[in-house]
PDB file of N, CA, C, O and CB in Angstrom:
ATOM      1  N   MET A   1      -3.127  14.578 -23.809  1.00  0.00           N
ATOM      2  CA  MET A   1      -2.432  14.298 -22.851  1.00  0.00           C
ATOM      3  C   MET A   1      -1.547  13.166 -23.548  1.00  0.00           C
ATOM      4  O   MET A   1      -0.485  13.379 -22.964  1.00  0.00           O
ATOM      5  CB  MET A   1      -3.263  13.974 -21.615  1.00  0.00           C
ATOM      6  N   PRO A   2      -1.303  12.174 -24.355  1.00  0.00           N
ATOM      7  CA  PRO A   2      -0.333  11.378 -24.437  1.00  0.00           C
ATOM      8  C   PRO A   2       1.022  12.395 -24.658  1.00  0.00           C
ATOM      9  O   PRO A   2       0.826  13.563 -24.993  1.00  0.00           O
ATOM     10  CB  PRO A   2      -0.665  10.315 -25.568  1.00  0.00           C
ATOM     11  N   GLU A   3       2.256  11.936 -24.472  1.00  0.00           N
ATOM     12  CA  GLU A   3       3.384  12.468 -24.461  1.00  0.00           C
ATOM     13  C   GLU A   3       3.427  13.839 -23.952  1.00  0.00           C
ATOM     14  O   GLU A   3       4.001  14.758 -24.537  1.00  0.00           O
ATOM     15  CB  GLU A   3       3.852  12.364 -25.618  1.00  0.00           C
ATOM     16  N   GLN A   4       2.753  13.955 -22.757  1.00  0.00           N
ATOM     17  CA  GLN A   4       3.114  15.103 -22.213  1.00  0.00           C
ATOM     18  C   GLN A   4       4.640  15.503 -21.533  1.00  0.00           C
ATOM     19  O   GLN A   4       5.516  14.663 -21.332  1.00  0.00           O
ATOM     20  CB  GLN A   4       2.166  15.197 -21.336  1.00  0.00           C
ATOM     21  N   ILE A   5       4.744  16.670 -21.284  1.00  0.00           N
ATOM     22  CA  ILE A   5       6.204  16.770 -20.487  1.00  0.00           C
ATOM     23  C   ILE A   5       6.158  17.342 -19.255  1.00  0.00           C
ATOM     24  O   ILE A   5       5.622  18.399 -18.924  1.00  0.00           O
ATOM     25  CB  ILE A   5       7.253  17.587 -21.188  1.00  0.00           C
ATOM     26  N   THR A   6       6.941  16.329 -18.417  1.00  0.00           N
ATOM     27  CA  THR A   6       7.025  16.725 -17.178  1.00  0.00           C
ATOM     28  C   THR A   6       8.035  17.838 -16.695  1.00  0.00           C
ATOM     29  O   THR A   6       8.769  18.490 -17.438  1.00  0.00           O
ATOM     30  CB  THR A   6       7.218  15.642 -16.556  1.00  0.00           C
ATOM     31  N   GLU A   7       7.947  17.941 -15.343  1.00  0.00           N
ATOM     32  CA  GLU A   7       8.897  19.064 -14.885  1.00  0.00           C
ATOM     33  C   GLU A   7      10.444  19.008 -15.572  1.00  0.00           C
ATOM     34  O   GLU A   7      11.114  19.843 -16.180  1.00  0.00           O
ATOM     35  CB  GLU A   7       9.034  18.938 -13.210  1.00  0.00           C
ATOM     36  N   THR A   8      10.681  17.548 -15.154  1.00  0.00           N
ATOM     37  CA  THR A   8      12.080  17.495 -15.641  1.00  0.00           C
ATOM     38  C   THR A   8      12.311  17.284 -16.818  1.00  0.00           C
ATOM     39  O   THR A   8      13.425  16.947 -17.221  1.00  0.00           O
ATOM     40  CB  THR A   8      12.773  16.687 -15.116  1.00  0.00           C
ATOM     41  N   GLY A   9      11.342  17.440 -17.526  1.00  0.00           N
ATOM     42  CA  GLY A   9      11.671  17.502 -19.152  1.00  0.00           C
ATOM     43  C   GLY A   9      11.118  16.200 -20.128  1.00  0.00           C
ATOM     44  O   GLY A   9      10.927  16.159 -21.343  1.00  0.00           O
ATOM     45  N   ALA A  10      10.913  14.959 -18.865  1.00  0.00           N
ATOM     46  CA  ALA A  10      10.615  13.938 -19.638  1.00  0.00           C
ATOM     47  C   ALA A  10       8.913  13.793 -19.912  1.00  0.00           C
ATOM     48  O   ALA A  10       8.036  14.498 -19.414  1.00  0.00           O
ATOM     49  CB  ALA A  10      11.267  12.718 -18.940  1.00  0.00           C
ATOM     50  N   THR A  11       8.727  12.519 -20.977  1.00  0.00           N
ATOM     51  CA  THR A  11       7.302  12.585 -21.233  1.00  0.00           C
ATOM     52  C   THR A  11       7.016  11.404 -20.657  1.00  0.00           C
ATOM     53  O   THR A  11       7.887  10.688 -20.164  1.00  0.00           O
ATOM     54  CB  THR A  11       6.801  12.739 -22.682  1.00  0.00           C
ATOM     55  N   TYR A  12       5.650  11.085 -20.680  1.00  0.00           N
ATOM     56  CA  TYR A  12       4.923  10.277 -19.904  1.00  0.00           C
ATOM     57  C   TYR A  12       3.754   9.651 -20.666  1.00  0.00           C
ATOM     58  O   TYR A  12       3.169  10.317 -21.520  1.00  0.00           O
ATOM     59  CB  TYR A  12       4.501  11.009 -18.766  1.00  0.00           C
ATOM     60  N   SER A  13       3.484   8.716 -20.460  1.00  0.00           N
ATOM     61  CA  SER A  13       2.565   7.814 -21.653  1.00  0.00           C
ATOM     62  C   SER A  13       0.976   8.315 -21.123  1.00  0.00           C
ATOM     63  O   SER A  13       0.615   9.121 -20.265  1.00  0.00           O
ATOM     64  CB  SER A  13       2.832   5.641 -21.513  1.00  0.00           C
ATOM     65  N   ARG A  14       0.348   7.561 -21.929  1.00  0.00           N
ATOM     66  CA  ARG A  14      -1.476   7.931 -21.853  1.00  0.00           C
ATOM     67  C   ARG A  14      -1.750   7.144 -20.325  1.00  0.00           C
ATOM     68  O   ARG A  14      -2.303   7.709 -19.381  1.00  0.00           O
ATOM     69  CB  ARG A  14      -2.727   6.953 -23.531  1.00  0.00           C
ATOM     70  N   ALA A  15      -1.313   5.920 -20.300  1.00  0.00           N
ATOM     71  CA  ALA A  15      -1.689   5.164 -18.945  1.00  0.00           C
ATOM     72  C   ALA A  15      -1.020   6.020 -17.841  1.00  0.00           C
ATOM     73  O   ALA A  15      -1.569   5.881 -16.748  1.00  0.00           O
ATOM     74  CB  ALA A  15      -1.101   3.502 -18.880  1.00  0.00           C
ATOM     75  N   VAL A  16      -0.032   6.820 -17.860  1.00  0.00           N
ATOM     76  CA  VAL A  16       0.454   7.358 -16.256  1.00  0.00           C
ATOM     77  C   VAL A  16      -0.444   8.431 -16.142  1.00  0.00           C
ATOM     78  O   VAL A  16      -0.886   8.838 -15.068  1.00  0.00           O
ATOM     79  CB  VAL A  16       2.183   7.955 -15.991  1.00  0.00           C
ATOM     80  N   GLY A  17      -0.774   8.988 -17.485  1.00  0.00           N
ATOM     81  CA  GLY A  17      -2.068  10.346 -17.317  1.00  0.00           C
ATOM     82  C   GLY A  17      -3.136   9.660 -16.715  1.00  0.00           C
ATOM     83  O   GLY A  17      -3.608  10.139 -15.683  1.00  0.00           O
ATOM     84  N   LEU A  18      -3.583   8.657 -17.163  1.00  0.00           N
ATOM     85  CA  LEU A  18      -4.857   8.195 -16.461  1.00  0.00           C
ATOM     86  C   LEU A  18      -4.481   7.639 -15.099  1.00  0.00           C
ATOM     87  O   LEU A  18      -5.417   7.634 -14.300  1.00  0.00           O
ATOM     88  CB  LEU A  18      -5.645   7.069 -17.312  1.00  0.00           C
ATOM     89  N   ILE A  19      -3.628   7.293 -14.773  1.00  0.00           N
ATOM     90  CA  ILE A  19      -3.137   6.918 -13.543  1.00  0.00           C
ATOM     91  C   ILE A  19      -3.255   8.368 -12.466  1.00  0.00           C
ATOM     92  O   ILE A  19      -3.776   8.416 -11.352  1.00  0.00           O
ATOM     93  CB  ILE A  19      -1.520   6.314 -13.816  1.00  0.00           C
ATOM     94  N   TYR A  20      -2.719   9.250 -13.083  1.00  0.00           N
ATOM     95  CA  TYR A  20      -2.812  10.297 -12.225  1.00  0.00           C
ATOM     96  C   TYR A  20      -4.076  11.064 -11.840  1.00  0.00           C
ATOM     97  O   TYR A  20      -4.330  11.653 -10.789  1.00  0.00           O
ATOM     98  CB  TYR A  20      -2.033  11.089 -12.677  1.00  0.00           C
ATOM     99  N   ILE A  21      -4.984  10.872 -13.220  1.00  0.00           N
ATOM    100  CA  ILE A  21      -6.406  11.300 -13.130  1.00  0.00           C
ATOM    101  C   ILE A  21      -6.986  10.226 -12.006  1.00  0.00           C
ATOM    102  O   ILE A  21      -7.489  10.702 -10.988  1.00  0.00           O
ATOM    103  CB  ILE A  21      -7.236  11.222 -14.720  1.00  0.00           C
ATOM    104  N   PHE A  22      -6.946   9.287 -12.113  1.00  0.00           N
ATOM    105  CA  PHE A  22      -7.571   8.204 -11.058  1.00  0.00           C
ATOM    106  C   PHE A  22      -7.306   8.742  -9.840  1.00  0.00           C
ATOM    107  O   PHE A  22      -8.157   9.068  -9.012  1.00  0.00           O
ATOM    108  CB  PHE A  22      -6.969   6.691 -11.089  1.00  0.00           C
ATOM    109  N   ASN A  23      -5.786   8.864  -9.694  1.00  0.00           N
ATOM    110  CA  ASN A  23      -5.464   9.447  -8.120  1.00  0.00           C
ATOM    111  C   ASN A  23      -5.973  10.669  -7.977  1.00  0.00           C
ATOM    112  O   ASN A  23      -6.045  10.759  -6.751  1.00  0.00           O
ATOM    113  CB  ASN A  23      -3.933   9.611  -7.706  1.00  0.00           C
ATOM    114  N   LEU A  24      -6.303  11.495  -8.340  1.00  0.00           N
ATOM    115  CA  LEU A  24      -6.860  12.727  -8.409  1.00  0.00           C
ATOM    116  C   LEU A  24      -8.318  12.628  -7.902  1.00  0.00           C
ATOM    117  O   LEU A  24      -8.727  13.125  -6.853  1.00  0.00           O
ATOM    118  CB  LEU A  24      -6.748  13.257  -9.800  1.00  0.00           C
ATOM    119  N   ILE A  25      -9.078  11.883  -8.836  1.00  0.00           N
ATOM    120  CA  ILE A  25     -10.261  11.402  -8.333  1.00  0.00           C
ATOM    121  C   ILE A  25     -10.811  10.544  -6.968  1.00  0.00           C
ATOM    122  O   ILE A  25     -11.739  10.801  -6.202  1.00  0.00           O
ATOM    123  CB  ILE A  25     -10.503  10.813  -9.223  1.00  0.00           C
ATOM    124  N   VAL A  26     -10.104   9.718  -6.986  1.00  0.00           N
ATOM    125  CA  VAL A  26     -10.393   8.924  -5.797  1.00  0.00           C
ATOM    126  C   VAL A  26      -9.723   9.512  -4.366  1.00  0.00           C
ATOM    127  O   VAL A  26     -10.315   9.717  -3.306  1.00  0.00           O
ATOM    128  CB  VAL A  26      -9.849   7.449  -6.106  1.00  0.00           C
ATOM    129  N   GLY A  27      -8.380   9.706  -4.657  1.00  0.00           N
ATOM    130  CA  GLY A  27      -7.252  10.255  -3.536  1.00  0.00           C
ATOM    131  C   GLY A  27      -7.535   9.354  -2.502  1.00  0.00           C
ATOM    132  O   GLY A  27      -8.097   8.278  -2.706  1.00  0.00           O
ATOM    133  N   THR A  28      -7.093   9.830  -1.161  1.00  0.00           N
ATOM    134  CA  THR A  28      -6.741   8.846  -0.134  1.00  0.00           C
ATOM    135  C   THR A  28      -7.934   8.869   0.705  1.00  0.00           C
ATOM    136  O   THR A  28      -8.031   8.131   1.685  1.00  0.00           O
ATOM    137  CB  THR A  28      -5.400   9.160   0.676  1.00  0.00           C
ATOM    138  N   GLY A  29      -8.816   9.663   0.368  1.00  0.00           N
ATOM    139  CA  GLY A  29     -10.263   9.758   1.412  1.00  0.00           C
ATOM    140  C   GLY A  29     -10.975   8.559   1.027  1.00  0.00           C
ATOM    141  O   GLY A  29     -11.627   8.130   1.980  1.00  0.00           O
ATOM    142  N   ALA A  30     -11.083   7.898   0.036  1.00  0.00           N
ATOM    143  CA  ALA A  30     -11.598   6.554  -0.301  1.00  0.00           C
ATOM    144  C   ALA A  30     -11.040   5.442   0.584  1.00  0.00           C
ATOM    145  O   ALA A  30     -11.734   4.534   1.042  1.00  0.00           O
ATOM    146  CB  ALA A  30     -11.280   6.236  -1.742  1.00  0.00           C
ATOM    147  N   LEU A  31      -9.699   5.591   0.792  1.00  0.00           N
ATOM    148  CA  LEU A  31      -8.996   4.440   1.284  1.00  0.00           C
ATOM    149  C   LEU A  31      -8.973   4.652   2.605  1.00  0.00           C
ATOM    150  O   LEU A  31      -8.589   3.718   3.310  1.00  0.00           O
ATOM    151  CB  LEU A  31      -7.662   4.206   0.745  1.00  0.00           C
ATOM    152  N   THR A  32      -9.355   5.860   3.209  1.00  0.00           N
ATOM    153  CA  THR A  32      -9.420   5.810   5.069  1.00  0.00           C
ATOM    154  C   THR A  32     -10.875   5.775   5.037  1.00  0.00           C
ATOM    155  O   THR A  32     -11.149   5.420   6.184  1.00  0.00           O
ATOM    156  CB  THR A  32      -8.711   7.379   6.184  1.00  0.00           C
ATOM    157  N   MET A  33     -11.848   5.912   4.482  1.00  0.00           N
ATOM    158  CA  MET A  33     -13.078   5.458   4.904  1.00  0.00           C
ATOM    159  C   MET A  33     -13.486   4.407   6.126  1.00  0.00           C
ATOM    160  O   MET A  33     -14.126   4.527   7.171  1.00  0.00           O
ATOM    161  CB  MET A  33     -13.492   4.992   3.836  1.00  0.00           C
ATOM    162  N   PRO A  34     -12.875   3.448   5.545  1.00  0.00           N
ATOM    163  CA  PRO A  34     -13.095   2.302   6.509  1.00  0.00           C
ATOM    164  C   PRO A  34     -12.669   2.439   7.784  1.00  0.00           C
ATOM    165  O   PRO A  34     -13.146   1.871   8.767  1.00  0.00           O
ATOM    166  CB  PRO A  34     -12.523   1.175   6.101  1.00  0.00           C
ATOM    167  N   ASN A  35     -11.735   3.224   7.756  1.00  0.00           N
ATOM    168  CA  ASN A  35     -10.784   3.266   9.160  1.00  0.00           C
ATOM    169  C   ASN A  35     -11.851   4.347  10.111  1.00  0.00           C
ATOM    170  O   ASN A  35     -12.189   4.148  11.278  1.00  0.00           O
ATOM    171  CB  ASN A  35      -8.805   4.105   8.819  1.00  0.00           C
ATOM    172  N   ALA A  36     -12.151   5.227   9.458  1.00  0.00           N
ATOM    173  CA  ALA A  36     -12.958   6.609   9.771  1.00  0.00           C
ATOM    174  C   ALA A  36     -14.098   5.773  10.473  1.00  0.00           C
ATOM    175  O   ALA A  36     -14.358   5.756  11.676  1.00  0.00           O
ATOM    176  CB  ALA A  36     -13.518   7.723   8.259  1.00  0.00           C
ATOM    177  N   PHE A  37     -14.660   5.149   9.551  1.00  0.00           N
ATOM    178  CA  PHE A  37     -16.109   4.404   9.946  1.00  0.00           C
ATOM    179  C   PHE A  37     -15.978   3.604  11.326  1.00  0.00           C
ATOM    180  O   PHE A  37     -16.799   3.707  12.237  1.00  0.00           O
ATOM    181  CB  PHE A  37     -16.587   3.219   8.692  1.00  0.00           C
ATOM    182  N   SER A  38     -14.793   2.761  11.362  1.00  0.00           N
ATOM    183  CA  SER A  38     -14.541   1.788  12.508  1.00  0.00           C
ATOM    184  C   SER A  38     -14.057   2.618  13.817  1.00  0.00           C
ATOM    185  O   SER A  38     -14.343   2.180  14.931  1.00  0.00           O
ATOM    186  CB  SER A  38     -13.364   0.654  12.055  1.00  0.00           C
ATOM    187  N   THR A  39     -13.210   4.000  13.648  1.00  0.00           N
ATOM    188  CA  THR A  39     -12.764   4.466  14.366  1.00  0.00           C
ATOM    189  C   THR A  39     -14.167   5.292  15.444  1.00  0.00           C
ATOM    190  O   THR A  39     -14.126   5.386  16.671  1.00  0.00           O
ATOM    191  CB  THR A  39     -11.699   5.153  13.595  1.00  0.00           C
ATOM    192  N   SER A  40     -15.048   5.680  14.740  1.00  0.00           N
ATOM    193  CA  SER A  40     -15.848   6.962  15.036  1.00  0.00           C
ATOM    194  C   SER A  40     -17.312   6.187  15.250  1.00  0.00           C
ATOM    195  O   SER A  40     -18.245   6.773  15.799  1.00  0.00           O
ATOM    196  CB  SER A  40     -15.805   8.261  13.633  1.00  0.00           C
ATOM    197  N   GLY A  41     -17.422   4.873  14.786  1.00  0.00           N
ATOM    198  CA  GLY A  41     -18.700   4.201  14.594  1.00  0.00           C
ATOM    199  C   GLY A  41     -19.622   4.453  13.629  1.00  0.00           C
ATOM    200  O   GLY A  41     -19.601   5.542  13.055  1.00  0.00           O
ATOM    201  N   TRP A  42     -20.485   3.567  13.336  1.00  0.00           N
ATOM    202  CA  TRP A  42     -21.499   3.581  12.252  1.00  0.00           C
ATOM    203  C   TRP A  42     -22.734   4.506  12.327  1.00  0.00           C
ATOM    204  O   TRP A  42     -23.313   4.629  11.247  1.00  0.00           O
ATOM    205  CB  TRP A  42     -21.991   2.264  12.132  1.00  0.00           C
ATOM    206  N   LEU A  43     -23.092   4.963  13.033  1.00  0.00           N
ATOM    207  CA  LEU A  43     -24.143   6.082  13.138  1.00  0.00           C
ATOM    208  C   LEU A  43     -23.592   7.448  13.134  1.00  0.00           C
ATOM    209  O   LEU A  43     -24.293   8.286  12.566  1.00  0.00           O
ATOM    210  CB  LEU A  43     -24.951   5.948  14.396  1.00  0.00           C
ATOM    211  N   LEU A  44     -22.320   7.902  13.724  1.00  0.00           N
ATOM    212  CA  LEU A  44     -21.875   9.177  13.573  1.00  0.00           C
ATOM    213  C   LEU A  44     -21.360   9.469  11.851  1.00  0.00           C
ATOM    214  O   LEU A  44     -21.596  10.448  11.141  1.00  0.00           O
ATOM    215  CB  LEU A  44     -20.648   9.342  14.726  1.00  0.00           C
ATOM    216  N   SER A  45     -20.714   8.425  11.594  1.00  0.00           N
ATOM    217  CA  SER A  45     -20.041   8.093  10.214  1.00  0.00           C
ATOM    218  C   SER A  45     -21.014   8.461   9.265  1.00  0.00           C
ATOM    219  O   SER A  45     -20.938   9.497   8.604  1.00  0.00           O
ATOM    220  CB  SER A  45     -19.612   6.550   9.987  1.00  0.00           C
ATOM    221  N   LEU A  46     -22.062   7.519   9.170  1.00  0.00           N
ATOM    222  CA  LEU A  46     -23.395   7.822   8.524  1.00  0.00           C
ATOM    223  C   LEU A  46     -23.821   8.790   8.404  1.00  0.00           C
ATOM    224  O   LEU A  46     -23.975   9.192   7.251  1.00  0.00           O
ATOM    225  CB  LEU A  46     -24.265   7.402   8.898  1.00  0.00           C
ATOM    226  N   ILE A  47     -24.214   9.626   9.501  1.00  0.00           N
ATOM    227  CA  ILE A  47     -24.744  10.827   9.425  1.00  0.00           C
ATOM    228  C   ILE A  47     -23.646  11.891   9.085  1.00  0.00           C
ATOM    229  O   ILE A  47     -24.164  12.734   8.353  1.00  0.00           O
ATOM    230  CB  ILE A  47     -25.449  11.088  10.663  1.00  0.00           C
ATOM    231  N   THR A  48     -22.603  12.119   9.281  1.00  0.00           N
ATOM    232  CA  THR A  48     -21.774  12.827   8.696  1.00  0.00           C
ATOM    233  C   THR A  48     -21.659  12.993   7.108  1.00  0.00           C
ATOM    234  O   THR A  48     -21.742  13.947   6.334  1.00  0.00           O
ATOM    235  CB  THR A  48     -20.766  12.412   9.191  1.00  0.00           C
ATOM    236  N   VAL A  49     -21.422  11.574   6.978  1.00  0.00           N
ATOM    237  CA  VAL A  49     -21.345  11.411   4.986  1.00  0.00           C
ATOM    238  C   VAL A  49     -22.606  11.505   4.625  1.00  0.00           C
ATOM    239  O   VAL A  49     -22.617  11.779   3.425  1.00  0.00           O
ATOM    240  CB  VAL A  49     -20.763   9.788   4.165  1.00  0.00           C
ATOM    241  N   ILE A  50     -24.084  11.388   5.203  1.00  0.00           N
ATOM    242  CA  ILE A  50     -25.035  11.905   4.449  1.00  0.00           C
ATOM    243  C   ILE A  50     -25.115  13.326   4.757  1.00  0.00           C
ATOM    244  O   ILE A  50     -25.721  13.822   3.808  1.00  0.00           O
ATOM    245  CB  ILE A  50     -26.248  11.224   4.617  1.00  0.00           C
ATOM    246  N   LEU A  51     -24.868  14.076   5.448  1.00  0.00           N
ATOM    247  CA  LEU A  51     -24.621  15.605   5.880  1.00  0.00           C
ATOM    248  C   LEU A  51     -23.926  16.449   4.753  1.00  0.00           C
ATOM    249  O   LEU A  51     -24.342  17.481   4.227  1.00  0.00           O
ATOM    250  CB  LEU A  51     -23.641  15.680   7.233  1.00  0.00           C
ATOM    251  N   LEU A  52     -22.550  15.630   4.464  1.00  0.00           N
ATOM    252  CA  LEU A  52     -21.936  16.188   3.730  1.00  0.00           C
ATOM    253  C   LEU A  52     -22.431  15.692   2.143  1.00  0.00           C
ATOM    254  O   LEU A  52     -22.103  16.434   1.216  1.00  0.00           O
ATOM    255  CB  LEU A  52     -20.591  15.995   4.188  1.00  0.00           C
ATOM    256  N   ALA A  53     -23.002  14.787   1.919  1.00  0.00           N
ATOM    257  CA  ALA A  53     -23.806  14.731   0.509  1.00  0.00           C
ATOM    258  C   ALA A  53     -24.821  15.700   0.388  1.00  0.00           C
ATOM    259  O   ALA A  53     -24.847  16.303  -0.685  1.00  0.00           O
ATOM    260  CB  ALA A  53     -24.514  13.397   0.260  1.00  0.00           C
ATOM    261  N   ILE A  54     -25.730  16.015   1.305  1.00  0.00           N
ATOM    262  CA  ILE A  54     -26.621  17.162   1.039  1.00  0.00           C
ATOM    263  C   ILE A  54     -26.115  18.527   0.732  1.00  0.00           C
ATOM    264  O   ILE A  54     -26.504  19.373  -0.073  1.00  0.00           O
ATOM    265  CB  ILE A  54     -27.407  17.314   2.101  1.00  0.00           C
ATOM    266  N   ILE A  55     -24.854  18.502   1.848  1.00  0.00           N
ATOM    267  CA  ILE A  55     -24.325  19.927   1.457  1.00  0.00           C
ATOM    268  C   ILE A  55     -23.667  20.087  -0.097  1.00  0.00           C
ATOM    269  O   ILE A  55     -23.714  21.128  -0.753  1.00  0.00           O
ATOM    270  CB  ILE A  55     -23.128  20.320   2.572  1.00  0.00           C
ATOM    271  N   SER A  56     -23.179  19.095  -0.437  1.00  0.00           N
ATOM    272  CA  SER A  56     -22.470  19.006  -1.740  1.00  0.00           C
ATOM    273  C   SER A  56     -23.660  19.102  -2.849  1.00  0.00           C
ATOM    274  O   SER A  56     -23.445  19.713  -3.896  1.00  0.00           O
ATOM    275  CB  SER A  56     -21.554  17.542  -1.860  1.00  0.00           C
ATOM    276  N   TYR A  57     -24.660  18.614  -2.652  1.00  0.00           N
ATOM    277  CA  TYR A  57     -25.364  18.462  -3.325  1.00  0.00           C
ATOM    278  C   TYR A  57     -25.845  19.860  -3.552  1.00  0.00           C
ATOM    279  O   TYR A  57     -25.569  20.450  -4.596  1.00  0.00           O
ATOM    280  CB  TYR A  57     -26.072  17.524  -2.968  1.00  0.00           C
ATOM    281  N   LEU A  58     -26.560  20.406  -2.597  1.00  0.00           N
ATOM    282  CA  LEU A  58     -27.108  21.853  -2.474  1.00  0.00           C
ATOM    283  C   LEU A  58     -25.795  23.107  -3.139  1.00  0.00           C
ATOM    284  O   LEU A  58     -26.015  24.164  -3.730  1.00  0.00           O
ATOM    285  CB  LEU A  58     -27.480  22.115  -0.537  1.00  0.00           C
ATOM    286  N   ASP A  59     -24.712  22.605  -2.837  1.00  0.00           N
ATOM    287  CA  ASP A  59     -23.430  23.651  -3.333  1.00  0.00           C
ATOM    288  C   ASP A  59     -23.527  23.658  -5.006  1.00  0.00           C
ATOM    289  O   ASP A  59     -23.535  24.640  -5.748  1.00  0.00           O
ATOM    290  CB  ASP A  59     -21.633  22.963  -2.775  1.00  0.00           C
ATOM    291  N   SER A  60     -23.602  22.134  -5.378  1.00  0.00           N
ATOM    292  CA  SER A  60     -23.925  21.982  -6.982  1.00  0.00           C
ATOM    293  C   SER A  60     -25.090  22.648  -7.217  1.00  0.00           C
ATOM    294  O   SER A  60     -24.909  23.549  -8.035  1.00  0.00           O
ATOM    295  CB  SER A  60     -24.121  20.492  -7.537  1.00  0.00           C
ATOM    296  N   GLU A  61     -26.145  22.571  -6.852  1.00  0.00           N
ATOM    297  CA  GLU A  61     -27.487  23.312  -7.225  1.00  0.00           C
ATOM    298  C   GLU A  61     -27.498  24.976  -7.321  1.00  0.00           C
ATOM    299  O   GLU A  61     -28.067  25.613  -8.208  1.00  0.00           O
ATOM    300  CB  GLU A  61     -28.564  22.907  -6.088  1.00  0.00           C
ATOM    301  N   ILE A  62     -26.800  25.495  -6.296  1.00  0.00           N
ATOM    302  CA  ILE A  62     -26.418  26.685  -6.328  1.00  0.00           C
ATOM    303  C   ILE A  62     -25.584  27.095  -7.518  1.00  0.00           C
ATOM    304  O   ILE A  62     -26.013  27.946  -8.297  1.00  0.00           O
ATOM    305  CB  ILE A  62     -25.834  26.891  -5.214  1.00  0.00           C
ATOM    306  N   LEU A  63     -24.385  26.509  -7.692  1.00  0.00           N
ATOM    307  CA  LEU A  63     -23.435  26.611  -8.956  1.00  0.00           C
ATOM    308  C   LEU A  63     -24.066  26.483  -9.943  1.00  0.00           C
ATOM    309  O   LEU A  63     -23.864  27.309 -10.833  1.00  0.00           O
ATOM    310  CB  LEU A  63     -22.401  25.727  -9.108  1.00  0.00           C
ATOM    311  N   LEU A  64     -25.119  25.352 -10.179  1.00  0.00           N
ATOM    312  CA  LEU A  64     -25.756  25.505 -11.630  1.00  0.00           C
ATOM    313  C   LEU A  64     -26.643  26.463 -12.165  1.00  0.00           C
ATOM    314  O   LEU A  64     -26.824  26.644 -13.370  1.00  0.00           O
ATOM    315  CB  LEU A  64     -26.401  24.523 -11.887  1.00  0.00           C
ATOM    316  N   GLN A  65     -27.433  27.339 -10.840  1.00  0.00           N
ATOM    317  CA  GLN A  65     -28.554  28.092 -11.108  1.00  0.00           C
ATOM    318  C   GLN A  65     -27.906  29.689 -11.433  1.00  0.00           C
ATOM    319  O   GLN A  65     -28.475  30.566 -12.082  1.00  0.00           O
ATOM    320  CB  GLN A  65     -29.648  27.970  -9.756  1.00  0.00           C
ATOM    321  N   LYS A  66     -26.604  29.773 -10.807  1.00  0.00           N
ATOM    322  CA  LYS A  66     -25.871  30.871 -11.128  1.00  0.00           C
ATOM    323  C   LYS A  66     -25.751  31.128 -12.421  1.00  0.00           C
ATOM    324  O   LYS A  66     -25.451  30.160 -13.121  1.00  0.00           O
ATOM    325  CB  LYS A  66     -24.740  30.826 -10.644  1.00  0.00           C
ATOM    326  N   GLN A  67     -25.930  32.373 -13.054  1.00  0.00           N
ATOM    327  CA  GLN A  67     -26.017  33.412 -14.325  1.00  0.00           C
ATOM    328  C   GLN A  67     -24.469  33.056 -14.553  1.00  0.00           C
ATOM    329  O   GLN A  67     -23.923  33.359 -13.492  1.00  0.00           O
ATOM    330  CB  GLN A  67     -26.502  35.353 -14.004  1.00  0.00           C
ATOM    331  N   TRP A  68     -23.645  32.625 -15.316  1.00  0.00           N
ATOM    332  CA  TRP A  68     -22.419  32.958 -15.318  1.00  0.00           C
ATOM    333  C   TRP A  68     -22.165  33.897 -16.632  1.00  0.00           C
ATOM    334  O   TRP A  68     -22.708  33.439 -17.637  1.00  0.00           O
ATOM    335  CB  TRP A  68     -21.605  31.701 -15.230  1.00  0.00           C
ATOM    336  N   PRO A  69     -21.589  34.882 -16.790  1.00  0.00           N
ATOM    337  CA  PRO A  69     -21.538  35.812 -17.638  1.00  0.00           C
ATOM    338  C   PRO A  69     -20.696  35.283 -18.975  1.00  0.00           C
ATOM    339  O   PRO A  69     -20.524  36.035 -19.934  1.00  0.00           O
ATOM    340  CB  PRO A  69     -20.978  37.002 -16.924  1.00  0.00           C
TER     341      PRO A  69
END
């Protein structure tokens, strides 16, 4: 990862690469969740987050059980 070449031909450091990875993992979703909770209410937001967590868990279990060639 250190000294990777960008589209313009310039290189970036390991710290910049780690910031890019952090941005990909966190994204803007974590920053907008408080606003979404305050707009839609605690109950609806909590139910939605729990439902999405269950769907994500089931999806990962299905992918882990699939036999890949």
